[in-house]
ROMARMAR-231600 format. One record per residue: x, y, z of N, C-alpha, C in turn. Coordinates in nm, 4 decimals, padded with zeros to 6 digits. Each point is the difference from the previous one (the first is absolute). Example, Ala and Ser with C-alpha at 12.3 -4.5 7.8 and 13.67 -1.06 7.14 Angstrom:
// residues 2
01.3190,-00.5690,00.7800,-00.0890,00.1190,00.0000,00.0900,00.1200,00.0000
-00.0350,00.1050,-00.0720,00.0820,00.1190,00.0060,-00.0770,00.1090,00.0730
//
This chain:
// residues 193
00.0810,-00.1183,00.0000,-00.0810,00.1183,00.0000,00.0858,00.1254,00.0000
00.1122,-00.0052,00.0679,00.0902,00.1132,-00.0002,00.0625,00.0224,-00.1365
00.0224,-00.1110,-00.0751,00.0591,00.0138,-00.1332,-00.0934,00.0734,-00.0943
-00.1274,-00.0288,00.0044,-00.0945,00.0683,-00.0893,-00.0121,00.1474,00.0366
00.0073,00.0279,00.1287,-00.0069,00.1396,00.0428,00.1244,00.0761,-00.0455
00.1156,-00.0614,00.0012,00.1240,00.0623,-00.0466,-00.0097,00.0305,-00.1481
-00.0599,-00.0877,-00.0765,-00.0169,00.0225,-00.1437,-00.0963,00.1155,-00.0219
-00.1094,00.0055,00.0740,-00.0959,00.1096,-00.0129,00.0660,00.1335,00.0336
00.0816,00.0040,00.1064,00.0697,00.1227,00.0379,00.0976,00.0433,-00.1080
00.0659,-00.0946,-00.0638,00.0944,00.0316,-00.1068,-00.0745,00.0616,-00.1181
-00.1149,-00.0561,-00.0326,-00.0797,00.0554,-00.1098,-00.0461,00.1423,00.0306
-00.0398,00.0245,00.1225,-00.0444,00.1339,00.0402,00.1148,00.0995,-00.0095
00.1173,-00.0393,00.0482,00.1174,00.0875,-00.0063,00.0367,00.0267,-00.1451
-00.0027,-00.1034,-00.0841,00.0329,00.0174,-00.1413,-00.1013,00.0915,-00.0679
-00.1272,-00.0150,00.0307,-00.1036,00.0838,-00.0587,00.0188,00.1451,00.0430
00.0311,00.0222,00.1264,00.0236,00.1354,00.0491,00.1219,00.0622,-00.0679
00.1032,-00.0783,-00.0222,00.1205,00.0507,-00.0659,-00.0313,00.0408,-00.1435
-00.0784,-00.0802,-00.0690,-00.0386,00.0326,-00.1377,-00.0830,00.1274,-00.0020
-00.0929,00.0115,00.0942,-00.0824,00.1218,00.0073,00.0862,00.1221,00.0288
00.0978,-00.0136,00.0871,00.0886,00.1122,00.0334,00.0813,00.0426,-00.1221
00.0492,-00.0987,-00.0762,00.0764,00.0309,-00.1207,-00.0888,00.0704,-00.1018
-00.1212,-00.0476,-00.0170,-00.0934,00.0634,-00.0934,-00.0351,00.1418,00.0441
-00.0230,00.0179,00.1288,-00.0313,00.1325,00.0521,00.1165,00.0960,-00.0211
00.1210,-00.0473,00.0245,00.1187,00.0833,-00.0222,00.0123,00.0367,-00.1477
-00.0233,-00.0956,-00.0884,00.0066,00.0272,-00.1441,-00.1054,00.1026,-00.0401
-00.1194,-00.0105,00.0551,-00.1069,00.0955,-00.0294,00.0371,00.1395,00.0505
00.0544,00.0067,00.1214,00.0427,00.1291,00.0551,00.1111,00.0619,-00.0838
00.0943,-00.0812,-00.0445,00.1080,00.0500,-00.0859,-00.0539,00.0518,-00.1325
-00.0946,-00.0710,-00.0580,-00.0623,00.0435,-00.1251,-00.0719,00.1334,00.0199
-00.0752,00.0118,00.1068,-00.0720,00.1244,00.0269,00.0973,00.1151,00.0232
00.1096,-00.0249,00.0682,00.0998,00.1051,00.0240,00.0625,00.0457,-00.1310
00.0297,-00.0945,-00.0903,00.0567,00.0371,-00.1310,-00.1000,00.0796,-00.0823
-00.1266,-00.0405,00.0023,-00.1032,00.0716,-00.0747,-00.0190,00.1419,00.0541
00.0000,00.0132,00.1323,-00.0156,00.1318,00.0603,00.1195,00.0886,-00.0330
00.1187,-00.0549,00.0049,00.1210,00.0768,-00.0332,-00.0045,00.0491,-00.1442
-00.0473,-00.0849,-00.0911,-00.0077,00.0377,-00.1411,-00.1036,00.1100,-00.0237
-00.0985,00.0082,00.0869,-00.1075,00.0981,-00.0182,00.0058,00.1134,00.1014
00.1081,00.0119,00.0708,00.0075,00.1003,00.1059,-00.0104,00.1422,-00.0548
00.0740,00.0325,-00.1047,-00.0044,00.1363,-00.0534,-00.1378,00.0356,-00.0546
-00.0657,-00.0863,-00.0786,-00.1356,00.0360,-00.0441,-00.0982,00.0179,00.1163
00.0149,-00.0806,00.1036,-00.0869,00.0170,00.1165,00.0266,00.1337,00.0684
00.1261,00.0363,00.0128,00.0337,00.1288,00.0599,-00.0518,00.1146,-00.0857
00.0141,-00.0128,-00.1315,-00.0523,00.1031,-00.0897,-00.1503,00.0181,00.0196
-00.0709,-00.1107,00.0084,-00.1453,00.0069,00.0179,-00.0360,00.0635,00.1341
00.0735,-00.0346,00.1044,-00.0311,00.0551,00.1321,00.0317,00.1488,00.0072
00.1101,00.0421,-00.0598,00.0329,00.1428,-00.0005,-00.0988,00.0759,-00.0888
-00.0401,-00.0596,-00.1117,-00.1028,00.0619,-00.0839,-00.1317,00.0153,00.0742
-00.0349,-00.1001,00.0797,-00.1218,00.0091,00.0814,00.0124,00.1126,00.1024
00.1193,00.0181,00.0538,00.0228,00.1118,00.0923,-00.0256,00.1332,-00.0704
00.0503,00.0145,-00.1225,-00.0248,00.1215,-00.0774,-00.1483,00.0229,-00.0242
-00.0721,-00.1065,-00.0277,-00.1448,00.0094,-00.0205,-00.0700,00.0465,00.1271
00.0399,-00.0559,00.1144,-00.0606,00.0378,00.1275,00.0284,00.1475,00.0306
00.1232,00.0430,-00.0245,00.0347,00.1410,00.0230,-00.0865,00.0912,-00.0870
-00.0072,-00.0313,-00.1295,-00.0777,00.0824,-00.0934,-00.1473,00.0025,00.0398
-00.0563,-00.1165,00.0237,-00.1417,-00.0091,00.0329,-00.0305,00.0700,00.1323
00.0875,-00.0207,00.0980,-00.0203,00.0641,00.1302,00.0016,00.1513,-00.0106
00.0961,00.0526,-00.0729,00.0062,00.1458,-00.0156,-00.1168,00.0531,-00.0816
-00.0409,-00.0733,-00.1007,-00.1170,00.0413,-00.0783,-00.1241,00.0047,00.0889
-00.0147,-00.1001,00.0842,-00.1138,-00.0019,00.0917,00.0080,00.1155,00.1004
00.1160,00.0186,00.0615,00.0147,00.1047,00.1018,-00.0109,00.1410,-00.0583
00.0692,00.0235,-00.1104,00.0066,00.1357,-00.0530,-00.1187,00.0382,-00.0881
-00.0560,-00.0970,-00.0716,-00.1105,00.0345,-00.0900,-00.1356,-00.0335,00.0612
-00.0191,-00.1256,00.0353,-00.1321,-00.0406,00.0498,-00.0311,00.0597,00.1362
00.0987,00.0010,00.0899,-00.0238,00.0536,00.1344,00.0399,00.1466,00.0136
00.0759,00.0515,-00.0940,00.0443,00.1400,-00.0026,00.0544,00.0451,00.1355
00.1013,-00.0709,00.0500,00.0512,00.0313,00.1331,00.0835,00.1278,00.0040
00.0509,00.0436,-00.1136,00.0765,00.1246,-00.0041,-00.0939,00.1134,-00.0417
-00.0336,00.0834,00.0922,-00.0990,00.1047,-00.0231,00.0491,00.1111,-00.0930
00.1305,00.0152,-00.0147,00.0509,00.1065,-00.0861,-00.0032,-00.0365,-00.1483
-00.0333,-00.1242,-00.0319,-00.0082,-00.0432,-00.1392,-00.1291,00.0531,-00.0623
-00.0038,00.0116,-00.1328,-00.1236,00.0482,-00.0635,-00.1149,-00.0990,00.0200
-00.1206,00.0499,-00.0128,-00.1183,-00.0852,00.0141,-00.0119,-00.0926,-00.1210
-00.0733,-00.1090,00.0189,-00.0258,-00.0917,-00.1110,-00.0750,00.0736,-00.1096
00.0244,-00.0413,-00.1219,-00.0660,00.0558,-00.1187,00.0331,00.1469,-00.0241
00.1114,00.0468,00.0549,00.0478,00.1351,-00.0287,00.0934,-00.0093,-00.1192
-00.0347,00.0665,-00.1079,00.0806,-00.0057,-00.1207,00.1260,00.0833,00.0111
00.0968,-00.0338,-00.0829,00.1245,00.0756,-00.0041,00.0434,00.0104,-00.1467
00.0481,00.1178,-00.0380,00.0494,00.0228,-00.1354,00.1520,-00.0075,00.0035
00.0535,-00.0992,-00.0658,00.1441,-00.0157,-00.0090,00.0459,00.0481,-00.1374
00.1264,-00.0054,-00.0266,00.0525,00.0552,-00.1253,-00.0662,-00.0568,-00.1240
-00.0063,-00.1332,-00.0088,-00.0485,-00.0623,-00.1230,-00.1400,-00.0596,00.0114
-00.0542,-00.0057,00.1198,-00.1314,-00.0626,00.0152,-00.0700,00.0534,00.1241
-00.1264,-00.0339,00.0071,-00.0814,00.0321,00.1168,-00.0384,-00.1309,00.0666
00.0105,-00.0027,00.1305,-00.0356,-00.1202,00.0751,-00.1211,00.0334,00.0855
-00.1024,-00.0843,-00.0046,-00.1249,00.0278,00.0687,00.0038,-00.0234,00.1506
00.1009,-00.0717,00.0493,00.0072,-00.0298,00.1431,00.1449,00.0116,00.0455
00.0373,00.1196,00.0439,00.1395,00.0229,00.0387,00.0400,-00.0830,00.1210
-00.0929,-00.0278,00.0907,00.0320,-00.0844,00.1155,00.0377,-00.1406,-00.0451
-00.0710,-00.0530,-00.0963,00.0320,-00.1322,-00.0527,00.1386,00.0001,-00.0636
00.0302,00.1001,-00.0782,00.1310,00.0083,-00.0642,00.1111,00.0067,00.1050
-00.0155,00.0853,00.0986,00.1030,00.0159,00.1033,00.0172,-00.1294,00.0798
-00.1095,-00.0618,00.0416,00.0119,-00.1205,00.0826,00.0563,-00.1184,-00.0778
-00.0324,-00.0109,-00.1285,00.0597,-00.1097,-00.0775,00.1491,00.0228,-00.0209
00.0405,00.1240,-00.0178,00.1430,00.0289,-00.0122,00.0747,-00.0286,00.1310
-00.0576,00.0395,00.1114,00.0614,-00.0261,00.1300,00.0055,-00.1505,00.0267
-00.1105,-00.0679,-00.0229,-00.0044,-00.1452,00.0212,00.0982,-00.0740,-00.0875
00.0101,00.0428,-00.1252,00.0929,-00.0642,-00.0923,00.1436,00.0209,00.0461
00.0370,00.1224,00.0338,00.1373,00.0259,00.0431,00.0326,-00.0736,00.1291
-00.0933,-00.0034,00.0929,00.0230,-00.0725,00.1254,00.0175,-00.1494,-00.0255
-00.0778,-00.0556,-00.0917,00.0154,-00.1428,-00.0295,00.1312,-00.0276,-00.0721
00.0444,00.0917,-00.0845,00.1306,-00.0159,-00.0658,00.1102,-00.0042,00.1055
-00.0062,00.0898,00.0961,00.1008,00.0029,00.1054,-00.0074,-00.1274,00.0846
-00.1200,-00.0424,00.0354,-00.0159,-00.1224,00.0781,00.0528,-00.1227,-00.0715
-00.0286,-00.0109,-00.1288,00.0487,-00.1139,-00.0783,00.1525,00.0059,-00.0134
00.0539,00.1183,-00.0205,00.1457,00.0131,-00.0077,00.0661,-00.0464,00.1296
-00.0540,00.0435,00.1124,00.0563,-00.0400,00.1295,-00.0106,-00.1513,00.0174
-00.1137,-00.0573,-00.0346,-00.0176,-00.1452,00.0102,00.0986,-00.0768,-00.0854
00.0186,00.0455,-00.1236,00.0957,-00.0681,-00.0883,00.1436,00.0187,00.0481
00.0328,00.1204,00.0452,00.1372,00.0271,00.0428,00.0381,-00.0772,00.1259
-00.0921,-00.0042,00.0950,00.0328,-00.0627,00.1279,-00.0274,-00.1498,00.0048
-00.0818,-00.0501,-00.0936,-00.0394,-00.1392,00.0122,00.0147,-00.0786,-00.1298
-00.0737,00.0380,-00.1038,-00.0042,-00.0804,-00.1212,00.1373,-00.0158,-00.0646
00.0706,00.1105,-00.0181,00.1278,-00.0036,-00.0719,00.1165,00.0442,00.0870
-00.0110,-00.0144,00.1302,00.1052,00.0463,00.0905,00.1320,-00.0732,-00.0211
-00.0063,-00.1229,-00.0490,00.1218,-00.0780,-00.0169,00.0623,00.0137,-00.1397
-00.0578,00.0796,-00.0855,00.0528,00.0156,-00.1362,00.1119,00.1024,-00.0053
00.0800,-00.0110,-00.1017,00.1144,00.0907,-00.0179,-00.0453,00.1449,-00.0168
-00.1104,00.0212,-00.0673,-00.0471,00.1375,-00.0220,-00.0410,00.0677,00.1301
-00.0243,-00.0789,00.1052,-00.0360,00.0593,00.1284,00.1182,00.0735,00.0623
00.1162,-00.0144,-00.0583,00.1176,00.0686,00.0525,00.0205,00.1378,-00.0625
-00.0844,00.0351,-00.0973,00.0044,00.1350,-00.0565,-00.0476,00.0982,00.1065
00.0393,00.1255,-00.0133,-00.0517,00.0989,00.0955,-00.1528,00.0061,-00.0053
-00.0577,00.0238,00.1148,-00.1452,00.0020,00.0126,-00.0647,00.1008,-00.0943
00.0572,00.1184,-00.0118,-00.0604,00.1025,-00.0850,00.0018,-00.0414,-00.1465
00.1006,-00.0771,-00.0425,00.0060,-00.0475,-00.1394,-00.1110,-00.1024,-00.0235
-00.0120,-00.0955,00.0919,-00.1038,-00.1024,-00.0147,-00.1394,00.0622,00.0036
-00.0213,00.0953,00.0919,-00.1320,00.0623,00.0077,-00.0288,00.0823,-00.1253
00.0983,00.0711,-00.0501,-00.0200,00.0799,-00.1224,-00.0357,-00.0902,-00.1175
00.0674,-00.1136,-00.0123,-00.0310,-00.0936,-00.1076,-00.1410,-00.0566,00.0155
-00.0332,-00.0369,00.1218,-00.1321,-00.0566,00.0264,-00.1092,00.1032,-00.0269
00.0222,00.1212,00.0460,-00.0977,00.1077,-00.0188,-00.0184,00.0313,-00.1487
00.1098,00.0068,-00.0739,-00.0101,00.0285,-00.1438,-00.0807,-00.1082,-00.0707
00.0225,-00.1232,00.0369,-00.0719,-00.1117,-00.0608,-00.1487,00.0052,00.0372
-00.0269,00.0379,00.1238,-00.1372,00.0005,00.0488,-00.0797,00.1208,-00.0492
00.0667,00.1034,-00.0444,-00.0724,00.1192,-00.0450,-00.0967,-00.0316,-00.1125
00.0446,-00.0785,-00.0972,-00.0878,-00.0322,-00.1124,-00.1092,-00.0976,00.0411
00.0393,-00.1108,00.0585,-00.0994,-00.1048,00.0263,-00.0903,00.0315,00.1173
00.0584,00.0270,00.1130,-00.0824,00.0144,00.1189,-00.0596,00.1388,00.0103
00.0842,00.1003,-00.0030,-00.0505,00.1357,00.0167,-00.0839,00.0424,-00.1198
00.0473,-00.0276,-00.1191,-00.0714,00.0421,-00.1196,-00.1226,-00.0830,-00.0306
00.0218,-00.1257,-00.0313,-00.1094,-00.0846,-00.0473,-00.1025,-00.0268,00.1093
00.0456,-00.0339,00.1196,-00.0937,-00.0296,00.1079,-00.0848,00.1227,00.0349
00.0634,00.1149,00.0127,-00.0741,00.1211,00.0343,-00.0983,00.0379,-00.1100
00.0431,-00.0046,-00.1236,-00.0890,00.0338,-00.1123,-00.1158,-00.0992,-00.0086
00.0306,-00.1279,00.0159,-00.1061,-00.1009,-00.0098,-00.1021,00.0148,00.1122
00.0473,00.0128,00.1226,-00.0933,00.0118,00.1128,-00.0837,00.1267,-00.0138
00.0624,00.1118,-00.0307,-00.0737,00.1253,-00.0157,-00.0954,-00.0067,-00.1186
00.0470,-00.0523,-00.1117,-00.0838,-00.0084,-00.1195,-00.1210,-00.0888,00.0191
00.0206,-00.1158,00.0604,-00.1116,-00.0926,00.0221,-00.0961,00.0563,00.1043
00.0552,00.0523,00.1089,-00.0860,00.0526,00.1069,-00.0866,00.1154,-00.0495
00.0588,00.0917,-00.0727,-00.0770,00.1155,-00.0477,-00.0828,-00.0338,-00.1238
00.0600,-00.0777,-00.0905,-00.0700,-00.0318,-00.1241,-00.1199,-00.0908,00.0185
00.0112,-00.0947,00.0914,-00.1094,-00.0947,00.0219,-00.0793,00.0299,00.1272
00.0380,00.1067,00.0680,-00.0659,00.0412,00.1248,-00.0041,-00.1129,00.1034
00.1168,-00.0615,00.0208,00.0123,-00.1027,00.1029,00.0967,00.0486,00.1073
-00.0060,-00.0611,00.1155,00.0930,00.0362,00.1066,00.1419,-00.0373,-00.0420
00.0987,00.0778,00.0395,00.1389,-00.0283,-00.0374,00.0473,-00.1380,00.0451
-00.0495,-00.0468,00.1116,00.0401,-00.1311,00.0500,-00.0467,-00.1107,-00.0949
-00.1079,00.0252,-00.0714,-00.0508,-00.0954,-00.0988,00.0842,00.0065,-00.1273
00.0509,00.1180,-00.0317,00.0818,00.0176,-00.1211,00.1429,-00.0504,00.0187
00.0431,-00.0149,00.1240,00.1382,-00.0378,00.0283,00.0434,-00.1319,-00.0636
-00.0770,-00.1086,00.0078,00.0462,-00.1248,-00.0633,00.0263,00.0148,-00.1502
-00.0832,00.0738,-00.0698,00.0229,00.0208,-00.1436,00.1277,00.0794,-00.0227
00.0260,00.0989,00.0852,00.1242,00.0761,-00.0092,00.1213,-00.0865,00.0262
-00.0113,-00.0904,00.0960,00.1110,-00.0918,00.0284,00.0267,-00.0934,-00.1167
-00.1058,-00.0491,-00.0623,00.0175,-00.0869,-00.1173,00.0693,00.0769,-00.1122
-00.0405,00.1246,-00.0215,00.0626,00.0819,-00.1054,00.1477,00.0233,00.0309
00.0328,00.0341,00.1247,00.1399,00.0238,00.0370,00.0815,-00.1281,-00.0078
-00.0569,-00.1116,00.0454,00.0695,-00.1288,-00.0070,00.0265,-00.0401,-00.1451
-00.1000,00.0187,-00.0851,00.0165,-00.0326,-00.1427,00.1095,00.0851,-00.0623
00.0013,00.1287,00.0312,00.1060,00.0878,-00.0494,00.1367,-00.0506,00.0449
00.0123,-00.0347,00.1268,00.1275,-00.0499,00.0518,00.0457,-00.1251,-00.0733
-00.0916,-00.0921,-00.0212,00.0367,-00.1256,-00.0682,00.0419,00.0280,-00.1444
-00.0750,00.0860,-00.0697,00.0362,00.0321,-00.1382,00.1324,00.0755,-00.0053
00.0206,00.0923,00.0909,00.1248,00.0763,00.0060,00.1184,-00.0935,00.0257
-00.0165,-00.0916,00.0926,00.1079,-00.0920,00.0335,00.0368,-00.0879,-00.1187
-00.0992,-00.0442,-00.0752,00.0292,-00.0834,-00.1174,00.0697,00.0814,-00.1078
-00.0360,00.1268,-00.0154,00.0659,00.0864,-00.0973,00.1422,00.0336,00.0443
00.0193,00.0187,00.1292,00.1304,00.0407,00.0521,00.1025,-00.1118,-00.0080
-00.0447,-00.1237,00.0106,00.0938,-00.1114,00.0029,-00.0564,-00.1212,-00.0732
-00.0164,00.0083,-00.1333,-00.0605,-00.1120,-00.0713,00.0885,-00.1244,-00.0042
00.1326,00.0162,00.0004,00.0892,-00.1153,-00.0133,00.0070,-00.0819,00.1281
00.0100,00.0668,00.1131,00.0202,-00.0728,00.1244,-00.1290,-00.0323,00.0718
-00.1017,00.0832,-00.0195,-00.1246,-00.0208,00.0709,00.0066,00.0448,00.1449
00.1112,00.0575,00.0419,00.0133,00.0447,00.1383,-00.0697,00.1335,00.0187
-00.0433,00.0246,00.1191,-00.0659,00.1251,00.0319,00.1058,00.1026,00.0345
00.0320,00.0857,-00.0959,00.1016,00.1007,00.0231,-00.0415,00.1005,00.1050
-00.1283,00.0306,00.0066,-00.0452,00.1028,00.0934,00.0269,-00.0411,00.1442
-00.0266,-00.1255,00.0315,00.0208,-00.0447,00.1367,00.1479,-00.0026,00.0327
00.0812,-00.0479,-00.0924,00.1424,-00.0081,00.0266,00.0637,00.1371,00.0119
-00.0423,00.0930,-00.0851,00.0595,00.1326,00.0074,-00.0549,00.0778,00.1184
-00.1213,-00.0316,00.0406,-00.0621,00.0759,00.1069,00.0512,-00.0397,00.1384
00.0304,-00.1220,00.0179,00.0357,-00.0444,00.1347,00.1329,-00.0666,-00.0038
//
């Protein structure tokens, strides 16, 4: 009877060892997969931070109008080349956009690309490059899209924001493909951070 119990114990130990080896292999596979996708995950998380900053400021400055010295909603303004029907919307989208650009730059500099060689450039050089790149896509396209959709379709700016983000994202992807067709690398990210 003791012999059969010894055989059963051996089988249990062998089964546990096989399970441990399989579990270790699974953990190693997951670690390799996560390592391979770490930068895209960081990019997505920092991009989400930029979205939260933009949306939060749009809500605080436009919808809640917490700054009393700003113009009232639906107050028009005549600029050099055009007239804008809601100067508060224009100002808050510009502020939100610039704040999100700064937030995304800080996130990329301190976290996403902190270990890259370009992170050793002076901070003002990296920020200037990032800002120049963001002027067209984020400041230009996003602001124009959000303002145009909000005023043109008479919807709240928060509703127009996703369409503006799609337009800015599409511009970035097309720009990146034009900037580096041979390598497929994103020059903007590398030069910015």
